[in-house]
N, C-alpha and C positions, 0 to 999 in steps of 0.2 A: 467534472458535474457528477452528480450523485443521484438524481432524481430525472427519470425521463418518462415522458408521455407518449402517446401514440403520435402525437403531431410532431414531437421532438425526432421520434424515430423513424418518420417519413421525411422530413427536412433534412436533417443532421446525416444520414446514411449516406447520400450522394457526396456530400462533401469531406466526410469523416469516416474514418474506421472505428468504430463503437468496440470497445474493450471493456467486459465487466470486471470487476474485481473478484477473487477469492477469498481475500481476509480484508476485513476492517477493523481496526482495533479501539474503535474510542480515544485513540492517543490526543484528543485534542480536548480531553476531560483530566484533570490532576486526579480526581478522585479513582479513575481507572488504577493508577497505582502502577509503580514499576514492576512489581513482581510480577502483577497478573498480565501486564502486556508484555513483558520477558516470557513468560509461560503460554501466553497465545501464540504470538509469533513463532516462538521455538516449536510448538506443536504443529504448525501449521506451515511450515517451511517445507516445500518439496517441489521437483521440476515442474516449470510451467505455473506453480502459483503467482498470482499477482495480488500484492499488497498493497494498500492502500495506507499512506502515513501524512500527516498534516505538518506542515514546515512553519505554519503561522498561528499565532494567537489572536489573529485580529477577526478572523472569521465569526460570524454572529454565532453566539452560543459557546463559542471556544474560550477555555482558560488561558489567559496571556502567556502563563509561566508553562503550559502544556509541552509546547514545543522541545524545550529544554529536559523535560523528562523522556520525553521520546526520543532525542539524541542519544541520552545517557543509555538509554535501552538498545538503540540502534547499533552503538558500537559493540556490545556483546554479542547481538544477534548477526552483526557481519562476522564477526570472528568462529561463531560457532557453525556460520553457513560455509565458510572456508574449510573448516575441520570435516566438514559432512562431504567435502568435496564438490559443492555446489557453487554455480558462480551467480552474482546479482548482475542484472541486467535491465537497461530501461525498457520500455515496452516497445518503443520503435524497433529495438534489437529483436526482443523477444519474435514480434511479427516477422521479423526477416530470417529468423533461425526457422520460424514455422514455415514460411515458403520455400526454403533451402531444402527441405525433407521432403 
């Protein structure tokens, strides 16, 4: 979910843990371009970053071919992340790590 209003916040906070992102890269649009997408993600990878990526071109306003572009860039970004000594985890895993410290 990308947009919340005050009523959503009130209703959802009891059933869900709301997590906001620190990076959203317009990966649903082809005109973002692989180079820009790669640089944006690379510049914002740091411990605790929450990065939103889209795996469907079927969402309203998305370009159907955009997920393929994102996956190409993601392969490079995952390699870079590993070289930096960082580990990518799902949001639920990140929350468990947060509670363990």
